[in-house]
N, C-alpha and C positions, 0 to 999 in steps of 0.2 A: 615292085614287091617291097623295096626299102621304104619308099614313100608311104605305102599303106601301113607298114609296121610302125613308122614314126608317128603317123596320125593316130594309130591305136594307142600308143604310149602316151601321147599328149592328151587323149580323151580320158585315159585312166587317171592321169595326174590331176584332172579337174573334177573327178567324181567326189561329191560331198559324202563323207562317211556317215553311216547310220548313227543317229543319236543313241546315247546309252539308255538301256531299258531301266525303268525303276526297279530297285532291288526287290520290292514286294512282288512285282510281276515275275521276276526271275525265280523267286522262291516258289511261287505258285506253279510255274511251269515245271520246275524241277520236282516238286512234290507230286504233281500229276503223273509225270513220266516215270518217277521212281515207283509209284504205286502200281503202274501198269506193266512194268518191265523189270525183271530181275537182272538181266544183263546191263541195263542202264544204271541200276543201283550199284552194281559192281564197278562200273566206270566212275561214278561219282565218288565212291569210296577211295579211289586212287588219285583224285584231282587235288583235293585240299582238305584241310581239317574241317572247315565249316560245311563242305558238301558231303563229307563222310558223316558228320553228325546229322545232317538232314536225311541222308539215305539209309542209315542203319535201321531205324525203326521200320521202314518199309521193307527192307531186306529180310528182316526177321518176322514180319507179320504174317507171311504165308510160307508154310513148310510142307514139303511133300516127301513122305517116307515110304519107300516101296519094298524094303527088305529088312531082315532082322539086324543086319550089321549097321545099317543106317539108324535104326531106332535105338540101338545100344549106344552108338556114338552120340546121338542127340541127347539122350538122357545124361550122359557124362558131361556134355557141353553145358547143359542147362544149369547144373549145379556149380560150375567152375568159373565161368567167365562173366565179367561185366566191364563196361567201358567208362572211362572217366571223361565226361564232357565238361565244357567250360562252365555251364550253369547247373548241371546235375549229373548224377551217375545213371548210366543206361544199362538195364538188365534185359536180356532176351526173353525172359519169362513174362515180362510185362508187355512185350511187343506182340507176342503171338496172338493172332485173331483167327487164323484159318489153318486147319491141320488136315491133310490128307494122309492117312496111315493105312496102308494095305497089309502090312505084316501083322499077323495075329499073335499077340502076346500080352502079358499083364503089364508091360511097359507103358501101355496107353493109360493105365491108371496113374502112374507116376507123372506123366506129362500133363494129363488133365488136372491133376491135383496141384501142380506147381504153377499153372498158367491161368490166372484168374480172368483174363480178358478174352479168352477164346470164345468164339461165337459159331464159326462154321466148322463142322466136323464131318469129314468123309471117311468112312471106315467100314470094315467087314462086320457082318452081324455078330461074329464071335468076339469082336472087340467091344461091341455094345454089351455083350454078356459080361465081359470083364468089369466094365464100369458099373453095371447094375449090381452084379454080385458084390463088388467091393464097397457098395453103399447100402446094402440091404441087410446083411447079417448082423448079429449082436456084436460081433468084433469088427466093426467097420474100419476099413483102411481109408475110405473116403468119408469124412463126416458130412452130415447133412448141410452144415454151414458152408463147406467148401463148394457144394453144388448150388445152394440157394443164393449165394452172394454173386454168382455169375449172371450174365445177361441171358435172355432167352436164347435157346440154341437152335441152330439150323442144321439138321442131321441129313446126311446123304449116305444111304446104305448101298455100298458099291458091290457087295456080293454077300452070299449066305442066305439062309432061310429063316431061322428063328430069331428075328429081330424084335418081335413084339414082347417076348419074354413074360408072358402072362403068369408063368409059374412063380414069379417073384412078387406078385400082388399078395399082400398079407392083410388079414383083418386088423392087425395091430399096425396103425399108421407109422409108428416109430420104427418098424422093421421093413417098411416099404420105401424104396428109394424115392427121393424127390426128383430124380432125373426125368421120370415120365412127365411130370407136370412142368418141367423147364423147356421142353421141346415145343417150339411154335411152328417150325417148318420141317417137313419130312419128305425126302425124295427117295424112292426105291428104284434101283437100277434094274432089278430083276424080280419077277414073281411069276408063279405058275398058275395060281388059282385065286381070284379075287375073293371068292366066298370064304375060303379057309384061311387065307394069308392076311387079310386086312382086318385085323382085330385091333381097334384103336380106342376103345371105350376108356382105357386107363390113361390115355394121353389127354388129360382134362383141359389143356390150354393149347391144343393143336389147332392152328388156324389155316395152315396151308399144307396140302398133301399132293404129291405128284406120283402117279403110278404109270408104269410102262405098258404099252400095248404092242404085242408082236406075235402072239400065239393064237391059233384058231380056237383054242379052249378058253380064251379070255371072255368071260361072260359079262358083258357090260351091264346087264340088268342087276347083277350082284352089287354094283356100286351104289344102288339106292340106299342100302343100309349105311354105307359110308357117308353119303350126302346128308343123312339124318343126324350125324354126329353134331352135338349141340354147339361146340365152339368152332366148327369148321366154317371158314369163310370162302375158301377157294379150293376146288379140286381140278388138278391139271392132268390130262391124259396125254402122255408122251408117246407119240407114234414113232417106232423105229422103222424108218422107210426102207432100210436095207434088208429087213426081215419080213415085213408085213405083205400079205398077198393083196392083189387088186380087189378081190372079193371082201376081204376083211377091212380094207381101207374104206370101201363103200359102206360097210356095216358101221364103222365108227363114225363116219360122216353123217349117216342117217340118225344115229343115236344122238350125236351132238345137236343136230337140228331140232330134234324133239325136246332136248333139254333147254335149248335156247328159247323155244316157244313157251315152255312152262316156267321160264325165269330162273332155272337152277343156276347155281354159282359154279359154272364149269367152263374150262377152256381147253383147247387142244393145241399141242405144239408138235412140230416135226423135229426129229433128231435121228441119230443112228446109234446102233448098239455099242459102237466104239467111241462115241463122242462125249461121254459123260465127264471125263476129267477135263477136257478142253472147256466144256460149258461151265463146270464148277470153277475153274480158274478165272474164267471171264467174269463170273458173278462176284467172286470174293475180291477181285481187283477193281471193282466199281463199274464193270461193264454191264452188258445185257444179262437178264436172268429169265428163267422160264416162267416166273410168277407174273411178269408184266409183259412178256413177249409172245403171247399166244398168236398162232396163225389166225385163229378165230376165237373170240371170247364173248361171254355174256356181258351185259351192262353191269 
């Protein structure tokens, strides 16, 4: 036993240490890991000043707000804090790119107005109402410039019915929010009726639309009108495998085969009714997304 231990120690003493990694590679690895993992960001923030400066923009790029207390605290935080970096000052308002906000209140207007770089928004339909209302009336809380200077928006409606808000379309374009024309990607977590719910003509630059399929009442033929939308490039039907019946699954498969033969821009993906937040986080952190991850898709 003693001889074996001595031999092991001698072997360890002769091991050649790994060469130092190039700093650029270390930075790239840390950036990738920080983007993918909030816990890793928090660890980096405690290691050293330079790793903290590297991690903070990633830490504040994705924010998930589930209740009113959190949304209230976040509003206060946005207006109060900034960080002194070696080369520049860092403000959380400039870092936010992805926001999940389940709590319904007009606080979403303040957050949206302060954060010019936000791209991904997951929110209740009533929060969309707040944004549209705040940028539609004569006494606008959100100016048109605040909206138009943003990048194209990817919206996920996590709950609620009246997300289309057609009542806010005005013959006077100065009174119609430009928010409708800033949305390029739209995903619905719930819908009851394709025929009545999918009113998208005022989303003039919408290129990607995802709708759920989980009810026997979902009439796939009603999607023909949706496919005719001029700007639409891709329609994704998201099948909730935990809710759909075998009969309805066969129905959507046959419908898809018909669309594939006719060359329609359609894909289908499998998901669950409880998986939307996980999928959203995966997408905004640079992982897989439903737009390119179809189980089957057209050319």
